N, C-alpha and C positions, 0 to 999 in steps of 0.2 A: 504494500500500500504506500502510495506517495505521501510524503509529509506535506503539511500545509505550507504554502509559500509565504515567506515573510514579506511585508511591505517595507521598503527601504527608501528613504528620501536622501538624495545627494545634492548638496547646495554648494555651488562653485562660483567664484569670481569669473569675470569675463575675459581676462587676458589669456594668451596662449599658454603661459606658464601655469595657470590654474586649470584651464579647460581641458587640456590634453590628458593630464594625469586623472582628472575627475571622470572624463569620458572613458578612459581605459578601465577604471574601477567599475563604472556603471555597466560596461559591456561584459565584464567578467561576472558581476553579480546577477545580471538579468537572467542568466541561464537557470538559476535556482530560486530567484526571488522576483517580486514585482517592484520595479524601480521607477521612481518619479524623480526627474532631474530638474533642479532649479538653477537658473543663471540669469544674467542680464542681457541686454540687447547686443552687447559686444560679443558675448559668448554664443549667442544664438546663431550667429552667422557661420559658426564652425560645425553646426549640428545637422548638416544635410544627410539624408539617407540613413537616419537612425531608426532601427527597428526594435520593437518590443520595449521601448522606453518612452514614457510620457514626459513631455517638456512643459515647464512652467516658467514664465518670464517674471523676473523681479526688477523693480525700478528703484532699487536702493542706490545710495551714493555716499561718498565720504562726508563726515561732519567736521573733519579737520581741515579747514580751509582758511587762509589768511583773509579772504574776502568774506565778511560777516554775512552778506546777503546769500552767497553760495552755501555757506555753512548752515544757515537757517533753512534754505531750500533742501539741502541734503538731509537735515534732520526730519523735515516734513515728509520727504520721499521714503526715508527709512521707517518712519512711523506707519505710513500707509502700507508699506511692504510687510511690516510686522502683522498688521491686522489681516492682510490678505493671506499670509502664511498661517496665521492662527485659524482662519476659516478652512483652509485646505487641509490642515492637520486634523481638525475636528471631523471633517467629512471622510477622510481616508484612514485615520488612526494608524499611522505607521508604527512598526516595531522599534525603529531606530532612525535617527537623523544623523547623517555624516556631513560635517562642515569641512570644506576643502580649502578654506581661506578666501580672502577677497570680501569686499563690503557687501556683496549680494548674498553671501552665506550667513551673515550675522542675523538679520531679522528672522530667517527660517529657524535657526538654532535657538534664538531667544524665545520664539513662540513655542517651540518644542519643550523648552524648559518649563514654561508656565503650564503646559499641558501634561507634564510629567512623562514625556517621551525621552528615553535615553539618548544622549548626545555623544558622538565621537567627533573629535576634530583631528585633521591630518595636516602636518606641516612638513613641506619638502625642502624649505630653505634652512640655512644654518642660523638664522635669526627668526624667532617666531613673529609672524605678521600681526598687525594691529588687531584685526578682527578676531583671530585666534587667541590673542593675548587677553582680550576682553572676555572670551568664552572659557578661559581656563578654570575659573571657579565653579562653573556649572557643568563642565564636560565630565562625562563618566570616564572616558579614556582619551588619552592624548597619543596619537600615532605619529611617530617621527621617522624621517628618512635615515637619520644617523643618530648616534649617541652623543653628538656634540652640539645640539641645538641650544643657542643662547636665548636668554630671556624667560626661561621657565623657572620659577622660584622653587626652592627645595621642598616647600610644603606640598607641592603638586607632584613630586617625584614618583609617588606610588601609582599615579595615573598614567605615567609615561611608558609606552611600549615601542620598542624598536621594531620597525617593519621593513624598512628599505624604501628605495625610490620606486614610484609607480611608472613603469615603462610601457609604452604602447606595444601591443602584440606584434605588430609588424616590425618593430625594432628588435624584439627578443628573438625573432626568427630570421632576421636579416643577416646576410653575410657580406662583409666588406671584401669586394673582389679585387681591390687594388693592392698590389704587392710590389714594392721596389725590388727589382732584380739586380741592378748594378748601381754603383755609386755615381755613375755618369747619367743616370736616368733623371729626367726632370720631375719635380714634385707636382702633384695635383692638389690644389688648395681650394677649400670651400670657405667663402666669406658669408656669414649669415648674421643678420642683425635682429632676427626675431620679428615679432609683430609690431614692435615699437621703435627699433633703432636702425633699421635698414637705411633710412635717410642719412643719418650721420655718417655711417660707414661709406655710403656712396659719395659723400663729399670729402671725406678725409683720406680714405685708403688709396684711391687711385694715384695720388702723388708718390706714395711709398712704393706701389707696384711699379710705377714708371722708373723710379730711382733704382729699383732692383734690376730692371731690364737694361738700363743704361750701364749698370755694372756687371752685365753678362750673367745675371742671376735669373734664369728663365724657368717658368712653371706654367701649368695650365690653371686658369682662374675660373671658378664657378662662383658667381656673385649674386646674392640676393639684393634686390634694390626696389625702389618704388617705380611704378609704371612710368611716371613722368621723368625718371632719371635714365631710362633705358637708352634713349636716343643720344644724349650727351655722353654717357659712359661708353657707348658703342663707338662713337666718333673718336673719343680719346684713345681707347685701346687699339682701334684699327690704325690710328695714326702711328703708333709705336709698334705695330705688328705683334701685339700681344695675343696669345692664344686664350680665348675667353668664351664664356657662355653666361648670359645674364638671365635672371628669372625673378618674378615678383613673389611676394609671400605666398607660400603654398603648404598645404597639409602633406603634400607628396615630397617633402624634402628628403625622405628616405631614399628616393631614387638617386640623389646626389651622394648620399652617404656611401653608396656602393663603389664610387669612383675615386675616392680621395685618399691622400696620405696625411693630410693635416687640415685642421679647421681653425678659422679665426672667428671668434664669437663673443657675444655678450655673456653674462654669467648667471642667467636664469637657471635655477636648479634643474628643471626638466631637460633643458638642452644639454647641460653638462653631463647629466646622468646618462642620457642617450649615447653621447660620444664615448663615455667610459665603458659602457656595456658593449659598444661596438668595437672597442679597442682602437679608437681613432685619437691620436694625440691632438692637442689643441692649444691655441694661444687665447687666453681669456682676457677680455678688456671690459671690466665691470662698468656698468652704468653709474656715473659719478653721483647721481642724485637719487639712487634707489632708496626706498623707505628703509630706515635703520641700517643703511649700507649693507643690506643682505646680499647683494651681488658681490660685493667685496669679500664678504665672509665665505660665500660659496667658492669663489675662485681661490682664496687662500687655503681652504680645506683641501681641494684637489691638487693645488700646487705643492703643498707639503707632502702629499703622498707620491709626488713625482709623476703625475699624470699630465701636467700642463705647464705652460709658461704664463706668468701673470704680468700684465702690462697695464699700468695706470693710464687713463686717457690723456692726461696732461703731458705724459712723456712718450706718446705714441709715435711721433715722427722719427725720433732717433732710435728708440728702444726696439720698435717692431722691425725696422730695417736691420738692426744688428742681429736679431734672432733669426730672421730669414736668411741673412748672409751666412750665419754660422751653420744653420741646418742644411743649407745648400752644400757646404763643405763637409759636414759631418752628419751624414744621413743615418749613421748608426745610432745616433741619439734617439731617433724616432723608433727604431727597433727596441731599444731599451725601455722606452716609455710604454710601448705596446705590451711588452713583457710584464711590466709592473702592473698594468691594468688587469691582467689575468687574475689578480688576487681579489678583484671586486666583481660581485654578481648580484643582480636584483631579481632573479628568476622566481624566488619564493615569496615576493612581496604580497601578491594577491592572496596566496594561501594563508600567509600570516594574518592578514586583515580578516579574511573569511573565518578563520578559526576563532578570532575574538568576537566576531558578530554572532557566531553560532552559540556562544556562551551566554548571550543575552536572553 
């Protein structure tokens, strides 16, 4: 006899860094449970062709804004989202609500608390996010990607459970097909700015790439950029006869993961975890103004493990060129980094979380 399916709410922020891990978890849990997925308008655009998962849109926003009008407006939207979530929970009576971080997760989890529905929160960054930090006192369990998450007070330590990073299925089964066969072979490099930073990389990195080519450091460039940057970047790279391929933000970035030796990336936890699980060395350039400098902490964590190079944005012009110049001469460094990455795996993360859910 089949057991009764649990109803599980998953509430996620709308950035790529929140939505992809959340969606991966939802796709895993939907096979044995009824899943309802909450996100905002930003996140909704990533949810095409989703089967067996009901979607709800939350209109929450940050209340931490220097502009008092925007802060009041954010509070008003969050209050309405709380009331909406309250009604949905009463109608559906979920067994558990999982908050994945981001402001749109907060009102759903808060409503669950008042209705005595158990709350799990998941944190994939090395610094706990603001929404999750507010939810710490009312969460039943705090699921973390590593044992090094900052910002969780000792009094909540008994709630903390190490689970690992949530990686998309397509990444866990993907194989990197690029393998340097000789020291003379040109590197293939992926430049990815994520859903928010491609514009900056499109403005800053071409000069460094051109400097490399002028110094006879040649490589194949796969670069993520905005649609309105494609023409100017193409003209620039063609002028210097650089081997390149440009693409806009895409959920199919995995097709590029197959072809590369090295990535240049921002330091969102999801992107870095994917690269590590694929054994792709990378140069991490943290977003300077990320909340609580969580990108900086993510990059430092993996850099200390020997998986990547860390470059601060303010030093990018000289430091990035030096690293690329060195790797062009000493490709064995990439082999050593790949070898180091073999000690890390997130294949059991879904099972770890599912086992905790089954105990509720």
